[in-house]
N, C-alpha and C positions, 0 to 999 in steps of 0.2 A: 743724268742720273748720278747722284753723288757717289754711290758705292762703286761705280765704274772707275772712279778716281780714288780708290780706297786708301792708298798710302798717304795722299795729301789730306784726305778727310780725317784720318787717324791723327796725323800730325797736328792739324788744326784743333781737333777735339782735345788732344793732350795739352796744347798750349792754353786753351780756354779754361781747363780745370787745374792747371798748374798754379800752385800757391804763389810762386815767384813771378808769375806773369799776369794773366787776367783774373785768376782766382775765382772763377765762377763755380757755383754749386753744380755738382754732377746732374742734379735734377733740372737744371736750367739749360742743359745741352741736349739737343735732339737732332738725330740724323734721320732724314726723310728718304724713303726709297719707294720705287714702284714694285719692288719685290725681287731683287737679285738675291735669291736664297743662299747661295754659297757665301756671298759677302755678308749677308745678315748673320749667318752662323759664325763667320769669322769675327764680326764685330762683337758678338756675344762672348767670344773667347778673349778678345783683345781689350774691350772696354765695356764690360757688362753693366757698369754703373751709369752709362748715359742712356737717354731715352731713344726709342726707335719708333718712327712714324711710318706707317704703311699706307700707301695710296693705291687702293684697289681699282678705282675708276668705274667699276661695274659690279653688279650683284652676282654674276656667274662667269664661268670661264669663257664661254662662247662670246658673250658681249664684250668681255675684257680683251679678247684677241682682236676684235675689230678696232679697238681704241688704242691699245698699248702694243707697240711693235714687238716687244720682247715677251709678251704674255705666253706665247706658245712654249717657250723654254722654261717658264716658271709657273706651274699650276697654282691656283688659289690655295688649295689645301696645304701644299708644301710651304707657301708663304705664311699662312696662318700658324702652321706648326713651328716654323722658325721664329715667328713673333712670340708665340707662347713660350718657347725655350728662352728667348731673351728676357721676357717678363719674369719668368721663374728665376733666372739668374740675378735679376735686380734685387731679389729678396725684399720686395715691398709690394703693397697692393697693386694689382695690375691696372695701369692707367696709360696705355699707349694712345697716341693720337691716330685715329683712322681718318684719312682724307679721301674723299670720293669725288668723282667728276660730276658735272652738271648736265651732260648730254643724255639724260635718261628719262624714262616715263615716270609717272607719279608713283607707281607701285615698286619701283626699284629700291627706294629707301627701305620699304618694309622687307624686301627680300634680303637686303644687306644686313638689316638688323637681325633677321632670323639666322643668317649665316654666322654672325659673330656673337650671337646671344650668349654663348657659354663663356665668352671672354669679356670681363668687365673692362670697358674702354670708353674713350671719348669719341664721338662721331662728329666729324666736320663735313657738312654738305656745302660744296662750293658751287 
């Protein structure tokens, strides 16, 4: 989980967008997370201009808790709220990458879509 190594991730992101170093566009830098909400909110404060990708892995909290060890600490709705805060801070159309796991039934994709329907985003099914 990148956000559990927060200081190094921030240092790397800043190096990537630094004009004197890598000079990447902010929109080309994405930090991926399974949803460590306190660190997601800290990223929004520290680097709101970079993208944030949220890997839910499941369409609901119960299924997620079976797959993701830290899921009990970070409810889906809190993660979605933190992602929404980040996207609002970007001051651009909402376009986060949502990455989801593959160990699911056919209807799981529909459930996920319904859950995030109000947020315009990209959906990656792995």
